[in-house]
C-alpha positions as CSV (number, residue, x, y, z in Angstrom):
1,M,-143.1,16.1,20.1
2,S,-146.1,14.1,21.3
3,L,-149.0,13.3,18.8
4,V,-147.8,13.7,15.2
5,N,-148.8,12.8,11.6
6,L,-147.2,9.8,10.0
7,N,-145.4,12.1,7.4
8,E,-143.7,13.9,10.2
9,V,-141.7,10.8,11.1
10,L,-141.5,8.7,8.0
11,V,-140.4,11.2,5.3
12,K,-137.3,12.1,7.3
13,A,-136.7,8.4,8.2
14,R,-136.5,7.3,4.6
15,Q,-134.2,10.2,3.7
16,E,-131.9,9.2,6.6
17,R,-132.1,5.5,5.8
18,R,-133.7,4.5,9.1
19,A,-137.1,3.1,10.0
20,V,-139.7,3.8,12.7
21,G,-141.2,0.9,14.6
22,A,-144.9,0.4,14.5
23,F,-146.3,-1.8,17.3
24,E,-149.8,-3.2,17.7
25,I,-151.5,-2.1,20.9
26,W,-154.7,-3.4,22.6
27,N,-154.7,-2.2,26.3
28,L,-153.0,0.2,28.7
29,E,-150.0,-2.0,29.4
30,S,-149.2,-2.4,25.7
31,V,-149.3,1.4,25.2
32,Q,-147.1,2.0,28.2
33,A,-144.6,-0.6,27.0
34,V,-144.2,1.0,23.6
35,I,-144.0,4.6,24.7
36,S,-141.7,3.8,27.6
37,A,-139.3,2.1,25.2
38,A,-139.4,5.0,22.7
39,E,-138.9,7.6,25.4
40,Q,-135.9,5.7,26.9
41,L,-134.3,5.7,23.5
42,N,-135.5,9.2,22.5
43,Q,-137.0,7.9,19.2
44,P,-140.3,8.3,17.5
45,V,-142.8,5.4,17.5
46,I,-146.1,4.4,16.0
47,L,-149.0,2.9,18.0
48,Q,-151.1,0.7,15.7
49,I,-154.6,-0.5,16.3
50,G,-155.9,-3.1,13.9
51,P,-159.4,-4.7,13.5
52,F,-158.7,-7.5,16.0
53,E,-157.5,-5.0,18.6
54,A,-160.3,-2.6,17.9
55,D,-162.9,-5.4,18.3
56,H,-161.2,-6.7,21.5
57,A,-160.9,-3.4,23.3
58,G,-163.5,-1.3,21.6
59,L,-162.4,1.2,19.0
60,E,-163.3,4.3,20.9
61,D,-161.9,3.0,24.2
62,I,-158.5,2.0,22.8
63,A,-158.3,5.2,20.8
64,H,-158.8,7.3,23.9
65,I,-156.0,5.4,25.7
66,A,-153.6,5.6,22.8
67,L,-154.2,9.3,22.1
68,Y,-154.0,10.3,25.7
69,H,-150.6,8.7,26.2
70,A,-149.4,9.9,22.8
71,R,-150.1,13.5,23.7
72,R,-148.2,13.2,27.0
73,A,-145.2,11.5,25.4
74,N,-141.8,13.1,25.3
75,V,-141.2,11.8,21.8
76,P,-143.2,11.9,18.5
77,V,-146.0,9.3,18.6
78,V,-148.3,8.4,15.7
79,V,-151.6,6.7,16.3
80,H,-152.3,4.6,13.3
81,L,-155.1,2.3,12.0
82,D,-153.5,-1.0,10.8
83,H,-155.2,-2.9,8.0
84,G,-158.4,-0.9,7.9
85,D,-160.8,-3.5,6.8
86,S,-163.7,-1.3,5.8
87,F,-164.5,2.2,4.6
88,E,-166.7,2.8,7.6
89,R,-164.0,1.7,10.2
90,T,-161.4,3.9,8.5
91,I,-163.6,6.9,8.6
92,Q,-164.4,6.2,12.3
93,C,-160.7,6.2,13.1
94,I,-160.2,9.6,11.4
95,H,-163.2,10.9,13.4
96,H,-161.7,9.6,16.6
97,G,-158.4,11.4,16.1
98,F,-156.0,8.9,14.6
99,T,-153.2,10.7,12.8
100,S,-152.7,8.0,10.2
101,V,-154.8,5.2,8.7
102,M,-154.0,2.2,6.5
103,F,-156.8,1.3,4.1
104,D,-156.3,-2.3,2.9
105,V,-158.1,-3.4,-0.2
106,A,-155.0,-5.0,-1.8
107,H,-157.1,-8.1,-2.6
108,L,-159.0,-6.1,-5.2
109,P,-157.9,-5.5,-8.8
110,L,-155.6,-2.6,-9.2
111,Q,-158.0,-0.1,-10.6
112,E,-160.6,-0.8,-7.9
113,N,-157.9,-0.5,-5.2
114,I,-156.9,2.9,-6.7
115,K,-160.5,4.1,-6.9
116,I,-161.4,3.3,-3.3
117,T,-158.1,4.3,-1.8
118,K,-158.1,7.6,-3.6
119,E,-161.4,8.5,-1.9
120,I,-160.0,7.6,1.5
121,V,-157.0,9.8,0.8
122,R,-159.3,12.7,-0.2
123,I,-161.2,12.5,3.1
124,A,-158.1,11.8,5.3
125,H,-156.0,14.6,3.9
126,A,-158.8,17.1,4.4
127,A,-158.6,16.1,8.1
128,G,-154.8,16.3,8.2
129,V,-154.5,12.5,8.4
130,A,-151.9,10.5,6.5
131,V,-152.7,7.3,4.5
132,E,-150.8,4.1,4.1
133,G,-151.9,1.9,1.2
134,E,-151.0,-1.6,0.2
135,L,-150.2,-3.1,-3.2
136,G,-149.6,-6.9,-3.5
137,R,-150.7,-9.5,-1.0
138,I,-148.7,-10.2,2.1
139,G,-148.9,-13.8,3.4
140,G,-150.1,-15.2,6.8
141,E,-153.1,-14.1,8.8
142,E,-154.0,-10.6,9.7
143,A,-157.3,-9.2,10.9
144,G,-159.0,-12.6,10.4
145,V,-157.9,-12.9,6.8
146,N,-155.6,-15.8,5.9
147,V,-153.5,-15.3,2.8
148,T,-152.0,-18.7,1.8
149,D,-148.7,-19.1,0.0
150,S,-150.5,-19.6,-3.3
151,D,-152.4,-16.3,-2.8
152,M,-149.3,-14.2,-2.0
153,H,-148.6,-11.7,-4.7
154,L,-145.5,-9.6,-4.8
155,T,-145.8,-5.9,-5.5
156,D,-145.2,-5.0,-9.1
157,P,-142.8,-2.0,-9.4
158,D,-144.6,-0.4,-12.4
159,E,-148.0,-0.9,-10.8
160,A,-146.6,0.7,-7.6
161,V,-145.8,3.9,-9.6
162,E,-149.3,4.1,-11.0
163,Y,-150.9,3.3,-7.6
164,V,-148.9,5.9,-5.7
165,S,-149.3,8.7,-8.3
166,Q,-153.1,8.1,-8.8
167,T,-154.1,7.7,-5.1
168,G,-151.8,10.2,-3.5
169,I,-151.0,7.9,-0.5
170,D,-148.3,8.9,1.9
171,A,-146.7,5.5,2.5
172,L,-146.8,2.2,0.6
173,A,-146.9,-1.2,2.2
174,V,-145.0,-3.6,-0.1
175,A,-145.3,-7.4,-0.5
176,I,-141.8,-8.7,-0.9
177,G,-142.1,-12.2,0.7
178,T,-142.8,-11.3,4.3
179,V,-145.7,-12.9,6.2
180,H,-147.8,-11.9,9.2
181,G,-147.2,-14.0,12.3
182,F,-144.3,-16.4,13.1
183,Y,-142.5,-17.8,10.1
184,K,-142.9,-21.6,9.6
185,S,-139.6,-21.7,7.5
186,A,-136.7,-19.4,6.8
187,P,-138.0,-16.1,5.4
188,N,-137.5,-15.5,1.7
189,I,-137.4,-11.8,1.5
190,R,-137.0,-10.4,-2.1
191,L,-134.7,-7.5,-1.6
192,G,-134.2,-7.3,-5.3
193,R,-137.9,-6.6,-5.8
194,L,-137.7,-4.0,-3.0
195,Q,-134.8,-2.3,-4.8
196,Q,-136.8,-2.1,-8.0
197,I,-139.8,-0.6,-6.2
198,A,-137.6,1.9,-4.3
199,D,-136.0,3.0,-7.5
200,K,-139.4,4.0,-8.9
201,V,-141.3,5.2,-5.8
202,S,-140.0,8.0,-3.6
203,I,-142.5,7.9,-0.7
204,P,-141.8,5.9,2.5
205,L,-142.1,2.2,2.1
206,V,-143.6,-0.1,4.8
207,L,-142.6,-3.6,5.8
208,H,-145.4,-5.7,7.3
209,G,-144.6,-9.0,9.0
210,G,-141.5,-7.8,10.8
211,T,-141.5,-10.6,13.4
212,G,-138.8,-13.2,12.8
213,I,-136.9,-11.5,10.0
214,P,-133.1,-11.7,10.5
215,A,-131.5,-8.4,11.7
216,E,-129.2,-8.2,8.6
217,T,-132.2,-8.5,6.3
218,I,-134.1,-5.8,8.2
219,S,-131.0,-3.5,8.1
220,K,-130.6,-4.0,4.3
221,S,-134.3,-3.3,3.7
222,I,-134.0,0.0,5.5
223,T,-131.2,1.1,3.2
224,L,-133.5,0.3,0.3
225,G,-136.3,2.6,1.4
226,I,-138.3,0.8,4.2
227,A,-139.2,3.5,6.7
228,K,-141.9,1.8,8.8
229,I,-141.7,-1.7,10.1
230,N,-144.7,-3.4,11.7
231,I,-144.3,-5.7,14.8
232,C,-147.3,-7.5,16.2
233,T,-146.8,-11.2,16.9
234,E,-143.5,-10.9,18.7
235,F,-144.8,-8.1,20.9
236,V,-148.0,-10.0,21.8
237,A,-145.9,-13.1,22.6
238,A,-143.7,-11.2,25.0
239,F,-146.7,-10.5,27.1
240,S,-148.4,-13.9,26.8
241,D,-145.2,-16.0,27.3
242,T,-144.3,-14.0,30.4
243,F,-147.8,-14.3,31.9
244,V,-147.4,-18.1,31.6
245,A,-143.8,-18.3,32.8
246,E,-144.1,-16.1,35.9
247,Q,-146.9,-18.1,37.4
248,K,-144.4,-21.0,37.9
249,E,-142.0,-18.8,39.8
250,A,-141.6,-19.1,43.6
251,G,-143.5,-16.3,45.4
252,F,-145.8,-15.6,42.5
253,K,-149.0,-13.8,43.7
254,Y,-152.3,-13.2,41.9
255,N,-152.3,-9.4,42.4
256,V,-152.0,-6.6,39.9
257,P,-148.2,-6.0,40.3
258,G,-147.6,-9.7,40.5
259,V,-149.4,-10.5,37.3
260,F,-149.0,-7.4,35.0
261,T,-145.7,-5.7,35.9
262,K,-143.2,-8.3,34.6
263,P,-144.9,-8.9,31.2
264,R,-144.9,-5.1,30.6
265,I,-141.1,-4.9,31.4
266,V,-140.3,-7.8,29.1
267,A,-142.4,-6.3,26.3
268,T,-140.7,-3.0,26.8
269,E,-137.3,-4.6,26.2
270,V,-138.6,-6.3,23.0
271,V,-139.7,-2.8,21.7
272,K,-136.3,-1.3,22.7
273,R,-134.4,-4.0,20.8
274,K,-136.5,-3.4,17.7
275,I,-136.2,0.4,17.8
276,K,-132.4,0.1,18.2
277,L,-132.3,-2.1,15.1
278,F,-134.6,0.1,13.1
279,A,-133.1,3.4,14.0
280,G,-129.4,2.3,14.3
281,V,-129.1,3.6,17.8
């Protein structure tokens, strides 16, 4: 229970054809919402901190909050770096006690990606930290990087075999047509490409851009090897939309319970719906 390594939840998840939800967090309320939902459903969960969140809250500050609550949780909780944008930041997260890091240099040519990621894996594994790598380019904006439709690049199954075997990563983020943020048109998720990757790669696969994908597509992707699903935009929107809406309600007061309680409740329900879908509970 409590703080665990990514492998402790994902390996079994892929074997059992279910997925673990990974939710972006940036303050106390976001951490409380995620862990409360996971505890209510008795399911493991992943707290993710990306470059935007680290810069907003301060990496050390948000790490302390996440790790403190993870250790107190009644369910397994992973504290994970999402889209590590530099070698230095990734090493800092390992130093601060993260149990998993994603090092994202998917924009580089394959051999350069392999070389740098392999070094991160060497350092992380020596510290007992799991590593998620990415191959291919996922569309949309993440961590200040905007990947246009023309720049999107689906994961090549044969390259995935080479990448996984040479780097030693623990989980692979695949590009199969998902995008970060809200979809501007109907999602075009290439489940056939996912099947080809899953047939060749046995480690847990990761789906980025989970917001807005139809439930039936999510469920099918899980049967094909997706074991970790990232949710950021929809979770952030639950807080922000509720903040705006509640100020128009009769009796609204500008005090801490009046402002912050309802958004946390609404966000908790969003996380619960996602966990139920991902875990089949």
